TIRO-2110 file (N, C-alpha, C; in Angstrom, 1 decimal):
// TIRO-2110
-0.9, 14.2, -6.7, N, 1, A
-1.2, 12.8, -6.9, CA, 1, A
-0.9, 12.1, -5.2, C, 1, A
-1.4, 11.6, -5.1, N, 2, A
-1.1, 10.6, -3.1, CA, 2, A
-0.8, 9.6, -3.5, C, 2, A
0.3, 8.6, -3.2, N, 3, A
0.9, 7.4, -3.0, CA, 3, A
0.5, 6.5, -2.1, C, 3, A
-0.5, 5.5, -1.6, N, 4, A
-0.1, 5.0, -0.2, CA, 4, A
0.6, 3.2, -0.7, C, 4, A
1.9, 3.6, -0.2, N, 5, A
2.6, 2.4, -1.0, CA, 5, A
2.5, 1.2, 0.6, C, 5, A
2.2, 0.2, -0.1, N, 6, A
2.8, -0.5, 1.2, CA, 6, A
3.1, -2.0, 0.6, C, 6, A
3.4, -3.0, 1.2, N, 7, A
4.2, -4.0, 1.2, CA, 7, A
2.9, -5.1, 1.3, C, 7, A
2.4, -5.9, 0.3, N, 8, A
2.1, -6.7, 0.7, CA, 8, A
2.4, -8.5, 0.8, C, 8, A
2.6, -9.1, 2.1, N, 9, A
2.7, -10.7, 1.8, CA, 9, A
1.5, -11.6, 2.0, C, 9, A
1.6, -12.8, 1.3, N, 10, A
1.1, -14.0, 1.0, CA, 10, A
1.2, -14.5, 2.3, C, 10, A
0.0, -15.2, 2.8, N, 11, A
0.4, -16.2, 4.0, CA, 11, A
1.4, -15.4, 5.2, C, 11, A
1.9, -15.8, 5.9, N, 12, A
2.8, -16.3, 6.8, CA, 12, A
4.1, -16.2, 6.5, C, 12, A
4.3, -16.0, 5.1, N, 13, A
5.7, -16.3, 4.5, CA, 13, A
6.3, -15.0, 4.1, C, 13, A
6.6, -14.0, 5.4, N, 14, A
6.9, -12.6, 5.2, CA, 14, A
8.6, -12.9, 4.9, C, 14, A
9.1, -13.3, 5.6, N, 15, A
10.4, -13.7, 5.4, CA, 15, A
10.9, -14.8, 3.9, C, 15, A
9.9, -15.3, 3.3, N, 16, A
10.6, -16.4, 2.1, CA, 16, A
10.6, -15.0, 1.0, C, 16, A
12.0, -15.4, 0.3, N, 17, A
12.0, -14.2, -1.1, CA, 17, A
10.5, -14.4, -1.8, C, 17, A
9.6, -13.7, -2.5, N, 18, A
9.2, -13.9, -3.4, CA, 18, A
7.4, -13.4, -2.9, C, 18, A
7.3, -13.8, -1.5, N, 19, A
6.3, -14.0, -0.5, CA, 19, A
6.0, -12.8, -0.7, C, 19, A
5.9, -11.7, -0.6, N, 20, A
5.8, -10.2, -0.3, CA, 20, A
6.4, -9.4, -1.9, C, 20, A
4.8, -8.2, -2.1, N, 21, A
5.5, -7.1, -3.4, CA, 21, A
4.6, -5.7, -2.5, C, 21, A
5.3, -5.0, -4.0, N, 22, A
5.0, -4.0, -3.5, CA, 22, A
3.6, -3.1, -4.2, C, 22, A
2.5, -2.8, -3.1, N, 23, A
1.5, -2.8, -4.1, CA, 23, A
1.1, -0.9, -3.8, C, 23, A
0.1, -0.6, -5.0, N, 24, A
-0.6, 0.5, -4.4, CA, 24, A
-1.2, 1.5, -4.6, C, 24, A
-2.0, 2.5, -3.7, N, 25, A
-3.0, 2.9, -4.1, CA, 25, A
-3.0, 4.3, -4.1, C, 25, A
-3.6, 5.2, -5.2, N, 26, A
-3.4, 6.5, -5.7, CA, 26, A
-4.6, 7.1, -5.5, C, 26, A
-4.4, 8.6, -4.8, N, 27, A
-5.2, 9.7, -4.4, CA, 27, A
-5.8, 10.7, -5.0, C, 27, A
-6.3, 11.4, -6.1, N, 28, A
-6.5, 12.5, -6.4, CA, 28, A
-6.5, 14.0, -5.2, C, 28, A
-7.0, 13.7, -4.3, N, 29, A
-8.0, 15.1, -3.6, CA, 29, A
-7.4, 14.7, -2.2, C, 29, A
-6.3, 14.1, -2.0, N, 30, A
-5.9, 14.6, -0.4, CA, 30, A
-4.7, 14.7, -0.2, C, 30, A
-4.5, 15.6, 0.8, N, 31, A
-3.0, 15.5, 1.0, CA, 31, A
-2.4, 14.1, 1.5, C, 31, A
-1.0, 14.5, 2.1, N, 32, A
0.0, 13.7, 2.7, CA, 32, A
-0.7, 13.6, 4.0, C, 32, A
-1.4, 14.4, 4.8, N, 33, A
-1.3, 14.0, 5.8, CA, 33, A
-2.3, 13.6, 5.9, C, 33, A
-3.5, 13.4, 5.4, N, 34, A
-4.8, 12.8, 5.3, CA, 34, A
-4.4, 11.4, 4.9, C, 34, A
-3.8, 11.2, 3.5, N, 35, A
-3.3, 9.8, 3.7, CA, 35, A
-2.6, 9.5, 4.5, C, 35, A
-1.5, 9.8, 5.7, N, 36, A
-1.1, 9.3, 6.7, CA, 36, A
-2.4, 9.1, 7.7, C, 36, A
-3.2, 9.7, 8.2, N, 37, A
-4.4, 9.2, 9.0, CA, 37, A
-5.0, 8.3, 8.9, C, 37, A
-5.1, 8.5, 6.9, N, 38, A
-6.8, 7.5, 6.7, CA, 38, A
-5.8, 5.7, 6.1, C, 38, A
-5.1, 6.0, 6.7, N, 39, A
-3.8, 4.7, 5.8, CA, 39, A
-4.5, 3.0, 6.3, C, 39, A
-4.3, 3.7, 7.8, N, 40, A
-5.4, 2.4, 8.2, CA, 40, A
-6.3, 1.7, 8.3, C, 40, A
-7.1, 2.3, 8.5, N, 41, A
-8.5, 2.0, 7.5, CA, 41, A
-8.9, 1.3, 5.9, C, 41, A
-8.0, 2.3, 5.0, N, 42, A
-7.4, 1.8, 4.2, CA, 42, A
-7.3, 0.3, 3.5, C, 42, A
-6.1, 0.6, 4.3, N, 43, A
-5.3, -0.7, 4.7, CA, 43, A
-5.4, -2.2, 5.2, C, 43, A
-6.5, -2.3, 5.5, N, 44, A
-8.3, -3.2, 6.2, CA, 44, A
-8.8, -3.0, 5.6, C, 44, A
-9.1, -2.4, 4.8, N, 45, A
-10.4, -3.1, 3.9, CA, 45, A
-9.3, -3.8, 2.9, C, 45, A
-8.0, -2.9, 2.0, N, 46, A
-7.4, -4.0, 1.3, CA, 46, A
-7.2, -5.1, 2.0, C, 46, A
-6.7, -5.4, 3.1, N, 47, A
-7.0, -6.7, 3.5, CA, 47, A
-7.5, -7.6, 4.0, C, 47, A
-8.5, -7.0, 3.8, N, 48, A
-10.5, -7.7, 4.2, CA, 48, A
-10.9, -7.9, 2.7, C, 48, A
-10.3, -7.3, 2.0, N, 49, A
-10.9, -8.5, 0.4, CA, 49, A
-9.9, -9.0, -0.1, C, 49, A
-8.7, -8.9, 0.3, N, 50, A
-7.3, -9.8, -0.1, CA, 50, A
-7.2, -10.9, 0.7, C, 50, A
-7.5, -12.0, 0.8, N, 51, A
-7.8, -13.2, 2.4, CA, 51, A
-6.0, -13.5, 2.0, C, 51, A
-5.8, -13.9, 2.8, N, 52, A
-4.5, -14.5, 3.0, CA, 52, A
-3.3, -13.6, 2.9, C, 52, A
-3.4, -12.3, 2.8, N, 53, A
-2.4, -11.5, 2.8, CA, 53, A
-2.3, -10.8, 4.4, C, 53, A
-1.0, -10.3, 4.3, N, 54, A
-1.3, -8.9, 5.2, CA, 54, A
-0.5, -8.2, 4.9, C, 54, A
-0.4, -6.9, 5.8, N, 55, A
0.4, -5.8, 5.3, CA, 55, A
1.8, -5.7, 6.0, C, 55, A
2.7, -5.6, 5.0, N, 56, A
4.4, -5.4, 6.1, CA, 56, A
4.4, -4.2, 6.6, C, 56, A
4.6, -2.8, 6.0, N, 57, A
5.0, -1.5, 6.2, CA, 57, A
3.9, -1.1, 4.7, C, 57, A
4.0, 0.2, 5.2, N, 58, A
2.9, 1.6, 3.8, CA, 58, A
3.7, 2.8, 4.4, C, 58, A
3.4, 3.6, 3.3, N, 59, A
4.5, 4.6, 3.2, CA, 59, A
3.6, 5.7, 2.4, C, 59, A
3.4, 7.2, 3.0, N, 60, A
2.4, 7.9, 1.8, CA, 60, A
3.6, 8.8, 0.8, C, 60, A
3.2, 9.1, 0.3, N, 61, A
4.3, 9.8, -0.6, CA, 61, A
3.6, 10.7, -1.9, C, 61, A
4.8, 11.4, -2.3, N, 62, A
3.6, 12.1, -3.5, CA, 62, A
4.2, 11.2, -4.9, C, 62, A
3.4, 11.1, -5.8, N, 63, A
3.0, 10.2, -7.0, CA, 63, A
4.0, 10.9, -7.8, C, 63, A
5.0, 10.0, -8.3, N, 64, A
6.2, 11.0, -9.1, CA, 64, A
5.6, 10.0, -10.7, C, 64, A
5.4, 10.7, -11.4, N, 65, A
4.3, 10.3, -12.5, CA, 65, A
5.1, 10.2, -13.9, C, 65, A
6.8, 11.2, -13.3, N, 66, A
7.4, 10.5, -14.8, CA, 66, A
8.1, 9.2, -14.6, C, 66, A
7.9, 8.7, -13.4, N, 67, A
8.7, 7.1, -12.6, CA, 67, A
8.1, 5.9, -13.1, C, 67, A
6.3, 6.4, -13.3, N, 68, A
5.2, 5.6, -12.6, CA, 68, A
5.1, 4.9, -14.1, C, 68, A
5.4, 3.4, -14.5, N, 69, A
4.5, 2.3, -15.3, CA, 69, A
3.8, 2.3, -15.9, C, 69, A
2.9, 2.5, -16.7, N, 70, A
2.4, 2.4, -17.2, CA, 70, A
1.3, 0.7, -17.3, C, 70, A
END
């Protein structure tokens, strides 16, 4: 599984403590390269459905199911 991990910040307060949080989208049927190429359109969709939030940074990685919180 591939995880698109991104930091989402509420409003324009990216420098304020607690204003940003890590989020992720999980994919079961894509490669890391596909994730990298498709990340920006997916994040644009996420931002469109989450008003007042911005994406500060992102990365694609293999999902480590052993460390994933339930």
